[in-house]
KOLGUBA-654144 format. One record per residue: residue number from 0; residue in three letters; chain; z, y negated, x of N, C-alpha, C in turn. Coordinates in nm, 2 decimals. Each point is the difference from the previous one (the first is absolute). Layout:
REM residues N
num | residuo | cadena | n_up | n_north | n_east | ca_up | ca_north | ca_east | c_up | c_north | c_east
NUM | ALA | A | Z | Y | X | Z | Y | X | Z | Y | X
...
***
This chain:
REM residues 182
num | residuo | cadena | n_up | n_north | n_east | ca_up | ca_north | ca_east | c_up | c_north | c_east
0 | MET | A | 0.00 | 0.12 | 0.08 | 0.00 | -0.12 | -0.08 | 0.00 | -0.12 | 0.09
1 | THR | A | -0.07 | -0.11 | -0.04 | -0.01 | -0.12 | 0.07 | 0.07 | -0.11 | -0.08
2 | TYR | A | 0.08 | -0.07 | 0.07 | 0.08 | -0.11 | -0.06 | -0.06 | -0.14 | 0.05
3 | GLU | A | -0.02 | -0.09 | -0.09 | -0.06 | -0.13 | 0.03 | 0.11 | -0.10 | 0.03
4 | ARG | A | 0.12 | 0.02 | -0.05 | 0.10 | -0.10 | 0.01 | 0.13 | 0.08 | 0.04
5 | PHE | A | 0.08 | -0.06 | 0.09 | 0.13 | 0.06 | 0.04 | 0.09 | 0.02 | -0.12
6 | GLU | A | -0.01 | -0.08 | -0.10 | 0.09 | 0.01 | -0.12 | -0.02 | 0.13 | -0.07
7 | ASP | A | -0.12 | 0.06 | 0.02 | -0.03 | 0.13 | -0.07 | 0.05 | 0.12 | 0.07
8 | LEU | A | 0.04 | -0.02 | 0.13 | 0.05 | 0.12 | 0.08 | 0.13 | 0.05 | -0.05
9 | PRO | A | 0.01 | 0.13 | -0.03 | 0.12 | 0.06 | -0.05 | 0.12 | -0.03 | 0.10
10 | VAL | A | -0.02 | 0.00 | 0.13 | 0.10 | -0.02 | 0.10 | 0.05 | -0.15 | -0.01
11 | TRP | A | -0.09 | -0.09 | -0.02 | 0.04 | -0.14 | -0.01 | 0.08 | -0.02 | -0.13
12 | GLN | A | -0.04 | 0.07 | -0.11 | 0.08 | -0.02 | -0.12 | 0.14 | 0.06 | 0.02
13 | ALA | A | 0.01 | 0.11 | 0.07 | 0.14 | 0.05 | 0.02 | 0.07 | -0.09 | 0.09
14 | ALA | A | -0.06 | -0.06 | 0.10 | 0.07 | -0.09 | 0.09 | 0.04 | -0.13 | -0.07
15 | ILE | A | -0.08 | -0.05 | -0.09 | 0.04 | -0.12 | -0.07 | 0.12 | 0.03 | -0.09
16 | ARG | A | 0.00 | 0.12 | -0.06 | 0.12 | 0.04 | -0.08 | 0.12 | 0.01 | 0.08
17 | LEU | A | -0.02 | 0.05 | 0.13 | 0.12 | 0.01 | 0.09 | 0.05 | -0.14 | 0.03
18 | ALA | A | -0.08 | -0.10 | 0.02 | 0.04 | -0.14 | 0.03 | 0.07 | -0.05 | -0.12
19 | GLU | A | -0.06 | 0.02 | -0.12 | 0.06 | -0.05 | -0.12 | 0.14 | 0.06 | -0.03
20 | GLY | A | 0.01 | 0.13 | 0.02 | 0.12 | 0.07 | -0.01 | 0.11 | -0.04 | 0.09
21 | CYS | A | -0.04 | -0.02 | 0.13 | 0.10 | -0.05 | 0.10 | 0.05 | -0.14 | -0.04
22 | LYS | A | -0.10 | -0.09 | -0.05 | 0.04 | -0.13 | -0.04 | 0.10 | 0.00 | -0.12
23 | ASP | A | -0.03 | 0.09 | -0.09 | 0.09 | 0.01 | -0.12 | 0.14 | 0.05 | 0.05
24 | PHE | A | 0.00 | 0.10 | 0.09 | 0.13 | 0.05 | 0.05 | 0.08 | -0.11 | 0.07
25 | LEU | A | -0.08 | -0.08 | 0.08 | 0.07 | -0.11 | 0.08 | 0.06 | -0.11 | -0.09
26 | VAL | A | -0.07 | -0.03 | -0.11 | 0.05 | -0.09 | -0.10 | 0.12 | 0.05 | -0.06
27 | SER | A | 0.00 | 0.13 | -0.04 | 0.12 | 0.06 | -0.07 | 0.12 | 0.01 | 0.10
28 | ALA | A | -0.03 | 0.03 | 0.12 | 0.11 | 0.02 | 0.10 | 0.03 | -0.12 | 0.09
29 | LYS | A | -0.05 | -0.11 | -0.04 | 0.00 | -0.12 | 0.09 | 0.13 | -0.03 | 0.06
30 | ASP | A | 0.11 | 0.00 | -0.08 | 0.13 | -0.04 | 0.05 | 0.06 | 0.10 | 0.09
31 | ARG | A | -0.06 | 0.12 | 0.01 | 0.06 | 0.11 | 0.08 | -0.07 | 0.02 | 0.13
32 | ILE | A | -0.11 | -0.07 | 0.02 | -0.08 | 0.02 | 0.13 | -0.01 | -0.14 | 0.06
33 | THR | A | 0.01 | 0.00 | 0.14 | -0.01 | -0.12 | 0.07 | -0.15 | -0.06 | -0.01
34 | TYR | A | -0.01 | -0.12 | 0.02 | -0.13 | -0.07 | -0.01 | -0.10 | 0.07 | 0.10
35 | SER | A | 0.04 | 0.02 | 0.12 | -0.10 | 0.05 | 0.10 | -0.05 | 0.14 | -0.04
36 | LYS | A | 0.09 | 0.08 | -0.05 | -0.04 | 0.14 | -0.04 | -0.09 | -0.01 | -0.13
37 | ARG | A | 0.03 | -0.09 | -0.09 | -0.09 | -0.02 | -0.12 | -0.14 | -0.04 | 0.05
38 | ASP | A | 0.00 | -0.10 | 0.09 | -0.12 | -0.05 | 0.05 | -0.09 | 0.10 | 0.07
39 | GLN | A | 0.07 | 0.09 | 0.08 | -0.07 | 0.10 | 0.07 | -0.06 | 0.10 | -0.09
40 | LEU | A | 0.07 | 0.05 | -0.10 | -0.05 | 0.09 | -0.10 | -0.11 | -0.06 | -0.08
41 | ASP | A | 0.01 | -0.12 | -0.04 | -0.10 | -0.07 | -0.07 | -0.13 | -0.01 | 0.08
42 | ARG | A | 0.01 | -0.04 | 0.13 | -0.12 | -0.01 | 0.08 | -0.06 | 0.13 | 0.03
43 | CYS | A | 0.07 | 0.10 | 0.04 | -0.06 | 0.13 | 0.04 | -0.06 | 0.07 | -0.12
44 | SER | A | 0.06 | -0.01 | -0.12 | -0.05 | 0.07 | -0.11 | -0.13 | -0.06 | -0.05
45 | LEU | A | -0.01 | -0.14 | 0.01 | -0.13 | -0.06 | -0.04 | -0.11 | 0.02 | 0.11
46 | SER | A | 0.05 | 0.02 | 0.12 | -0.09 | 0.02 | 0.12 | -0.09 | 0.12 | -0.02
47 | VAL | A | 0.05 | 0.10 | -0.08 | -0.08 | 0.13 | -0.02 | -0.13 | -0.04 | -0.07
48 | SER | A | 0.01 | -0.06 | -0.12 | -0.12 | -0.04 | -0.08 | -0.08 | -0.10 | 0.07
49 | ASN | A | 0.06 | -0.10 | 0.07 | -0.08 | -0.10 | 0.07 | -0.08 | 0.05 | 0.11
50 | ASN | A | 0.05 | 0.10 | 0.08 | -0.08 | 0.05 | 0.11 | -0.11 | 0.10 | -0.06
51 | ILE | A | 0.03 | 0.06 | -0.11 | -0.11 | 0.08 | -0.06 | -0.12 | -0.09 | -0.04
52 | ALA | A | 0.04 | -0.11 | -0.06 | -0.10 | -0.10 | -0.05 | -0.07 | -0.06 | 0.12
53 | GLU | A | 0.07 | -0.04 | 0.11 | -0.07 | -0.06 | 0.11 | -0.09 | 0.10 | 0.07
54 | GLY | A | 0.05 | 0.12 | 0.02 | -0.09 | 0.10 | 0.06 | -0.13 | 0.03 | -0.08
55 | PHE | A | 0.02 | 0.00 | -0.13 | -0.11 | 0.03 | -0.09 | -0.11 | -0.11 | 0.01
56 | GLU | A | 0.05 | -0.12 | 0.02 | -0.09 | -0.12 | 0.00 | -0.07 | -0.01 | 0.14
57 | ARG | A | 0.05 | 0.07 | 0.10 | -0.06 | -0.01 | 0.14 | -0.14 | 0.07 | 0.00
58 | GLY | A | -0.07 | -0.02 | 0.11 | -0.14 | 0.05 | 0.01 | -0.02 | 0.13 | 0.06
59 | THR | A | 0.10 | 0.06 | 0.07 | -0.03 | 0.12 | 0.07 | 0.11 | 0.11 | -0.03
60 | THR | A | -0.04 | 0.12 | 0.02 | 0.10 | 0.11 | -0.03 | 0.12 | -0.01 | 0.10
61 | ASN | A | -0.03 | -0.04 | 0.12 | 0.11 | -0.01 | 0.10 | 0.10 | -0.10 | -0.04
62 | GLU | A | -0.05 | -0.12 | -0.06 | 0.10 | -0.10 | -0.04 | 0.07 | 0.05 | -0.13
63 | LEU | A | -0.07 | 0.07 | -0.09 | 0.07 | 0.05 | -0.12 | 0.11 | 0.10 | 0.05
64 | LEU | A | -0.03 | 0.09 | 0.09 | 0.10 | 0.09 | 0.05 | 0.12 | -0.07 | 0.06
65 | ALA | A | -0.02 | -0.10 | 0.08 | 0.11 | -0.07 | 0.06 | 0.09 | -0.05 | -0.11
66 | PHE | A | -0.05 | -0.06 | -0.11 | 0.08 | -0.06 | -0.10 | 0.07 | 0.11 | -0.09
67 | LEU | A | -0.07 | 0.12 | -0.01 | 0.06 | 0.11 | -0.08 | 0.12 | 0.05 | 0.08
68 | TYR | A | -0.01 | 0.00 | 0.13 | 0.12 | 0.05 | 0.08 | 0.11 | -0.11 | -0.01
69 | ILE | A | -0.03 | -0.12 | 0.00 | 0.10 | -0.11 | -0.01 | 0.07 | 0.02 | -0.14
70 | ALA | A | -0.09 | 0.02 | -0.10 | 0.06 | 0.01 | -0.14 | 0.09 | 0.13 | 0.00
71 | ARG | A | -0.04 | 0.10 | 0.06 | 0.08 | 0.12 | 0.00 | 0.13 | -0.02 | 0.07
72 | GLY | A | 0.00 | -0.08 | 0.11 | 0.12 | -0.04 | 0.07 | 0.09 | -0.08 | -0.09
73 | SER | A | -0.06 | -0.09 | -0.07 | 0.08 | -0.08 | -0.10 | 0.07 | 0.08 | -0.11
74 | ALA | A | -0.08 | 0.10 | -0.04 | 0.06 | 0.10 | -0.10 | 0.12 | 0.07 | 0.06
75 | GLY | A | -0.01 | 0.04 | 0.13 | 0.11 | 0.06 | 0.06 | 0.12 | -0.09 | 0.02
76 | GLU | A | -0.03 | -0.13 | 0.03 | 0.11 | -0.10 | 0.02 | 0.07 | -0.02 | -0.14
77 | THR | A | -0.08 | 0.00 | -0.10 | 0.05 | -0.02 | -0.14 | 0.10 | 0.12 | -0.03
78 | ARG | A | -0.05 | 0.12 | 0.03 | 0.08 | 0.12 | -0.03 | 0.13 | -0.01 | 0.08
79 | SER | A | -0.01 | -0.04 | 0.13 | 0.12 | -0.01 | 0.08 | 0.10 | -0.10 | -0.05
80 | MET | A | -0.05 | -0.11 | -0.05 | 0.09 | -0.10 | -0.06 | 0.07 | 0.06 | -0.12
81 | LEU | A | -0.08 | 0.07 | -0.08 | 0.05 | 0.05 | -0.13 | 0.11 | 0.11 | 0.04
82 | CYS | A | -0.03 | 0.08 | 0.10 | 0.10 | 0.10 | 0.05 | 0.13 | -0.07 | 0.03
83 | TYR | A | -0.01 | -0.11 | 0.07 | 0.12 | -0.08 | 0.04 | 0.08 | -0.04 | -0.13
84 | PHE | A | -0.08 | -0.06 | -0.09 | 0.07 | -0.05 | -0.12 | 0.06 | 0.11 | -0.08
85 | GLU | A | -0.07 | 0.12 | 0.00 | 0.06 | 0.11 | -0.08 | 0.13 | 0.05 | 0.06
86 | ARG | A | 0.03 | -0.02 | 0.12 | 0.12 | 0.04 | 0.07 | 0.12 | -0.10 | -0.02
87 | ARG | A | -0.04 | -0.12 | -0.05 | 0.10 | -0.11 | -0.01 | 0.09 | 0.03 | -0.13
88 | PRO | A | 0.13 | 0.00 | 0.02 | 0.09 | 0.02 | -0.12 | -0.02 | -0.10 | -0.11
89 | THR | A | -0.03 | -0.13 | 0.04 | -0.01 | -0.10 | -0.10 | -0.12 | 0.01 | -0.08
90 | LEU | A | -0.10 | 0.09 | 0.04 | -0.12 | 0.01 | -0.08 | -0.01 | 0.14 | -0.06
91 | ARG | A | 0.12 | 0.06 | -0.02 | 0.01 | 0.14 | -0.06 | -0.07 | 0.01 | -0.13
92 | ASP | A | 0.02 | -0.10 | -0.09 | -0.06 | 0.00 | -0.13 | -0.15 | -0.02 | 0.00
93 | PHE | A | -0.06 | -0.03 | 0.11 | -0.15 | -0.01 | 0.01 | -0.07 | 0.12 | 0.06
94 | ARG | A | 0.08 | 0.11 | 0.03 | -0.06 | 0.11 | 0.07 | -0.12 | 0.06 | -0.06
95 | SER | A | 0.00 | 0.01 | -0.13 | -0.12 | 0.06 | -0.07 | -0.12 | -0.08 | 0.02
96 | GLU | A | 0.02 | -0.13 | -0.02 | -0.11 | -0.10 | 0.02 | -0.06 | 0.01 | 0.14
97 | ILE | A | 0.10 | 0.00 | 0.10 | -0.04 | 0.01 | 0.14 | -0.07 | 0.13 | 0.03
98 | SER | A | 0.04 | 0.11 | -0.06 | -0.06 | 0.13 | 0.03 | -0.14 | -0.01 | -0.06
99 | ASP | A | -0.03 | -0.05 | -0.11 | -0.13 | -0.02 | -0.06 | -0.09 | -0.08 | 0.09
100 | LEU | A | 0.05 | -0.11 | 0.06 | -0.08 | -0.08 | 0.09 | -0.03 | 0.07 | 0.13
101 | LYS | A | 0.10 | 0.08 | 0.05 | -0.03 | 0.07 | 0.12 | -0.11 | 0.10 | -0.02
102 | SER | A | 0.00 | 0.07 | -0.12 | -0.11 | 0.09 | -0.03 | -0.13 | -0.07 | -0.01
103 | LEU | A | -0.01 | -0.11 | -0.06 | -0.12 | -0.08 | -0.01 | -0.05 | -0.04 | 0.14
104 | ALA | A | 0.09 | -0.04 | 0.09 | -0.03 | -0.04 | 0.14 | -0.06 | 0.12 | 0.07
105 | GLU | A | 0.06 | 0.12 | -0.02 | -0.05 | 0.12 | 0.07 | -0.13 | 0.04 | -0.06
106 | SER | A | -0.03 | -0.02 | -0.13 | -0.13 | 0.03 | -0.05 | -0.11 | -0.09 | 0.06
107 | CYS | A | 0.04 | -0.13 | 0.02 | -0.10 | -0.09 | 0.06 | -0.03 | 0.05 | 0.14
108 | SER | A | 0.10 | 0.04 | 0.08 | -0.02 | 0.05 | 0.13 | -0.09 | 0.12 | 0.00
109 | ARG | A | 0.02 | 0.09 | -0.09 | -0.09 | 0.12 | 0.00 | -0.14 | -0.04 | -0.04
110 | GLN | A | -0.02 | -0.08 | -0.10 | -0.14 | -0.05 | -0.03 | -0.07 | -0.07 | 0.11
111 | LEU | A | 0.08 | -0.08 | 0.07 | -0.06 | -0.08 | 0.11 | -0.04 | 0.10 | 0.12
112 | ARG | A | 0.08 | 0.10 | 0.02 | -0.03 | 0.10 | 0.11 | -0.12 | 0.08 | -0.04
113 | ALA | A | -0.01 | 0.04 | -0.12 | -0.12 | 0.07 | -0.05 | -0.13 | -0.08 | 0.01
114 | TRP | A | 0.01 | -0.13 | -0.04 | -0.11 | -0.09 | 0.01 | -0.04 | -0.02 | 0.15
115 | ALA | A | 0.09 | -0.02 | 0.08 | -0.03 | -0.02 | 0.14 | -0.06 | 0.12 | 0.06
116 | ASP | A | 0.05 | 0.12 | -0.03 | -0.06 | 0.12 | 0.05 | -0.14 | 0.02 | -0.04
117 | SER | A | -0.03 | -0.04 | -0.13 | -0.14 | 0.02 | -0.05 | -0.09 | -0.11 | 0.07
118 | LEU | A | 0.05 | -0.11 | 0.03 | -0.08 | -0.10 | 0.07 | -0.03 | 0.04 | 0.15
119 | GLN | A | 0.10 | 0.06 | 0.06 | -0.02 | 0.04 | 0.14 | -0.11 | 0.10 | 0.01
120 | ASN | A | -0.02 | 0.08 | -0.10 | -0.10 | 0.11 | 0.00 | -0.13 | -0.05 | -0.06
121 | SER | A | -0.02 | -0.13 | -0.02 | -0.12 | -0.05 | -0.07 | -0.10 | -0.05 | 0.10
122 | ASP | A | -0.13 | 0.01 | -0.03 | -0.11 | -0.05 | 0.09 | -0.02 | -0.15 | -0.02
123 | ILE | A | 0.05 | -0.05 | -0.11 | -0.02 | -0.14 | -0.03 | 0.09 | -0.09 | 0.08
124 | LYS | A | -0.06 | -0.10 | 0.06 | 0.08 | -0.09 | 0.09 | 0.06 | -0.12 | -0.08
125 | GLY | A | -0.05 | -0.02 | -0.12 | 0.06 | -0.10 | -0.09 | -0.11 | -0.08 | -0.06
126 | GLN | A | 0.04 | -0.09 | -0.10 | -0.10 | -0.07 | -0.08 | -0.09 | -0.09 | 0.09
127 | ARG | A | 0.06 | -0.06 | 0.10 | -0.07 | -0.09 | 0.09 | -0.12 | 0.07 | 0.06
128 | HIS | A | 0.01 | 0.13 | 0.02 | -0.10 | 0.08 | 0.06 | -0.11 | 0.06 | -0.10
129 | LEU | A | 0.02 | -0.02 | -0.12 | -0.08 | 0.05 | -0.10 | -0.11 | -0.10 | -0.05
130 | ASN | A | -0.12 | 0.05 | -0.01 | -0.10 | -0.08 | -0.07 | -0.07 | 0.10 | -0.09
131 | GLU | A | -0.10 | -0.04 | -0.07 | -0.07 | 0.09 | -0.10 | -0.06 | 0.12 | 0.07
132 | ARG | A | -0.06 | -0.02 | 0.12 | -0.06 | 0.11 | 0.07 | 0.11 | 0.10 | 0.05
133 | SER | A | 0.11 | -0.05 | 0.06 | 0.10 | 0.09 | 0.05 | 0.08 | 0.07 | -0.11
134 | ARG | A | 0.02 | -0.07 | -0.12 | 0.06 | 0.06 | -0.11 | -0.09 | 0.12 | -0.05
135 | SER | A | -0.13 | -0.03 | -0.01 | -0.09 | 0.10 | -0.05 | 0.00 | 0.12 | 0.10
136 | GLU | A | 0.00 | -0.03 | 0.13 | 0.00 | 0.11 | 0.09 | 0.13 | 0.08 | -0.01
137 | TRP | A | 0.11 | -0.07 | -0.01 | 0.13 | 0.07 | -0.01 | 0.00 | 0.09 | -0.13
138 | ASP | A | -0.05 | -0.06 | -0.11 | 0.00 | 0.08 | -0.13 | -0.09 | 0.12 | 0.02
139 | LYS | A | -0.12 | -0.01 | 0.06 | -0.08 | 0.11 | 0.03 | 0.06 | 0.11 | 0.08
140 | SER | A | 0.07 | -0.05 | 0.11 | 0.07 | 0.10 | 0.08 | 0.11 | 0.08 | -0.07
141 | GLN | A | 0.07 | -0.07 | -0.10 | 0.10 | 0.07 | -0.07 | -0.07 | 0.10 | -0.10
142 | VAL | A | -0.11 | -0.03 | -0.06 | -0.07 | 0.09 | -0.08 | -0.05 | 0.12 | 0.08
143 | ARG | A | -0.05 | -0.03 | 0.12 | -0.04 | 0.11 | 0.09 | 0.11 | 0.09 | 0.04
144 | LYS | A | 0.11 | -0.06 | 0.04 | 0.12 | 0.08 | 0.03 | 0.04 | 0.09 | -0.11
145 | GLN | A | 0.01 | -0.05 | -0.12 | 0.04 | 0.07 | -0.12 | -0.10 | 0.12 | -0.02
146 | GLY | A | -0.13 | -0.03 | 0.01 | -0.11 | 0.10 | -0.01 | 0.02 | 0.11 | 0.10
147 | GLN | A | 0.03 | -0.03 | 0.12 | 0.02 | 0.10 | 0.11 | 0.12 | 0.08 | -0.04
148 | ARG | A | 0.11 | -0.06 | -0.04 | 0.12 | 0.08 | -0.04 | -0.03 | 0.09 | -0.11
149 | SER | A | -0.08 | -0.04 | -0.10 | -0.03 | 0.08 | -0.12 | -0.09 | 0.12 | 0.05
150 | LEU | A | -0.10 | -0.03 | 0.09 | -0.09 | 0.10 | 0.05 | 0.08 | 0.11 | 0.08
151 | GLN | A | 0.10 | -0.05 | 0.08 | 0.08 | 0.09 | 0.08 | 0.09 | 0.09 | -0.10
152 | GLU | A | 0.05 | -0.06 | -0.10 | 0.08 | 0.08 | -0.10 | -0.09 | 0.10 | -0.07
153 | THR | A | -0.12 | -0.04 | -0.04 | -0.09 | 0.10 | -0.06 | -0.04 | 0.11 | 0.09
154 | GLU | A | -0.03 | -0.03 | 0.13 | -0.03 | 0.10 | 0.10 | 0.12 | 0.10 | 0.01
155 | ARG | A | 0.12 | -0.06 | 0.01 | 0.12 | 0.09 | 0.02 | 0.02 | 0.09 | -0.12
156 | THR | A | -0.03 | -0.05 | -0.12 | 0.02 | 0.08 | -0.12 | -0.11 | 0.12 | 0.00
157 | ILE | A | -0.12 | -0.04 | 0.03 | -0.11 | 0.11 | 0.00 | 0.03 | 0.10 | 0.11
158 | VAL | A | 0.03 | -0.05 | 0.12 | 0.03 | 0.10 | 0.11 | 0.11 | 0.09 | -0.02
159 | SER | A | 0.11 | -0.05 | -0.07 | 0.11 | 0.08 | -0.03 | -0.03 | 0.11 | -0.09
160 | GLN | A | -0.11 | -0.01 | -0.08 | -0.04 | 0.11 | -0.09 | -0.09 | 0.10 | 0.06
161 | LEU | A | -0.04 | -0.02 | 0.13 | -0.08 | 0.10 | 0.07 | 0.09 | 0.10 | 0.06
162 | PRO | A | -0.06 | 0.13 | 0.02 | 0.08 | 0.10 | 0.06 | 0.04 | -0.04 | 0.14
163 | PRO | A | 0.12 | 0.04 | 0.05 | 0.05 | -0.04 | 0.13 | -0.10 | 0.02 | 0.12
164 | ASP | A | -0.09 | 0.11 | -0.01 | -0.09 | 0.03 | 0.11 | -0.14 | -0.06 | -0.03
165 | HIS | A | -0.02 | -0.08 | -0.10 | -0.13 | -0.06 | -0.03 | -0.04 | -0.09 | 0.12
166 | PRO | A | -0.13 | 0.01 | 0.04 | -0.04 | -0.09 | 0.12 | 0.01 | -0.15 | -0.03
167 | ALA | A | -0.02 | -0.04 | -0.12 | 0.01 | -0.14 | -0.03 | 0.14 | -0.05 | 0.01
168 | ARG | A | 0.09 | 0.09 | -0.05 | 0.15 | -0.04 | 0.01 | 0.04 | 0.00 | 0.14
169 | LEU | A | -0.04 | 0.10 | 0.08 | 0.04 | 0.00 | 0.14 | -0.05 | -0.12 | 0.08
170 | ALA | A | -0.13 | -0.04 | -0.03 | -0.05 | -0.12 | 0.07 | 0.07 | -0.12 | -0.05
171 | TRP | A | 0.03 | -0.02 | -0.12 | 0.08 | -0.11 | -0.05 | 0.14 | -0.01 | 0.06
172 | GLU | A | 0.06 | 0.12 | 0.01 | 0.14 | 0.00 | 0.06 | -0.01 | -0.04 | 0.15
173 | ARG | A | -0.10 | 0.04 | 0.07 | -0.01 | -0.03 | 0.14 | -0.02 | -0.15 | 0.01
174 | ARG | A | -0.09 | -0.06 | -0.08 | -0.03 | -0.14 | 0.00 | 0.12 | -0.09 | -0.03
175 | ASN | A | 0.09 | 0.05 | -0.09 | 0.11 | -0.07 | -0.05 | 0.13 | 0.04 | 0.05
176 | SER | A | 0.00 | 0.08 | 0.11 | 0.13 | 0.04 | 0.05 | 0.07 | -0.11 | 0.08
177 | PRO | A | 0.13 | -0.01 | 0.00 | 0.07 | -0.11 | 0.07 | -0.04 | -0.01 | 0.15
178 | SER | A | -0.04 | 0.12 | 0.06 | -0.03 | 0.00 | 0.14 | -0.14 | -0.05 | 0.03
179 | ASN | A | -0.08 | -0.02 | -0.11 | -0.14 | -0.05 | 0.02 | 0.01 | -0.15 | 0.01
180 | PRO | A | -0.04 | -0.06 | 0.12 | 0.01 | -0.15 | 0.02 | -0.10 | -0.08 | -0.08
181 | ALA | A | -0.10 | 0.07 | -0.07 | -0.10 | -0.08 | -0.07 | 0.06 | -0.08 | -0.10
***
C-alpha cells in the first residue's frame, strides 16, 4: 500500500494517540510531577509522531530511515519515562493509564522497526530518485520478480509429482540444489 500523506500512516496515527494520551496524563497528574519531568515526557512523546512526519516528507530512503530510528528512540524514551512514573508511589492511581500508554509506545516501536526493516530491503532509494521512467522500470521489475516466483512454484509443484527417478526431476533437482552456484 502507498501512502500519500503521513497522516494516513497507521504508525503516525498510533504515535499521535501516544502524544495525546501522554498530554492527558500530564494534565491529570500535573501537581504530582515536577515541571522538568512533565516537559520531558511531553516533548519525547510528541517527538515520535513529529519524526515520522519529518522523515516521510524527506526525499530519500536513507533520510526516512534516519528519522524512523529517531522516532523509535523517542518511543523508547517515552516508555522509559512512563516506567519511572509507574514506580512512583504518588502516581499509584494512574498505573492503569500509564500501562496503556507504555503498551502504545511499545506498539509504535514495533511498527517503526518493521517499517525500517522493509525499507532497508528495498531497491527504491526514495522519492527524490523516482521519475516516471524509474517508477515504470521498478514496477516492471516487481511484476517480473512475481512472475519468476510464480513460475518457480509451478515448476516445484510439477516436479514434485514426477517419480523420484524421472530424468526431468533429477535434472531439476541438480539445477536447484543448494550446492549449485548457478
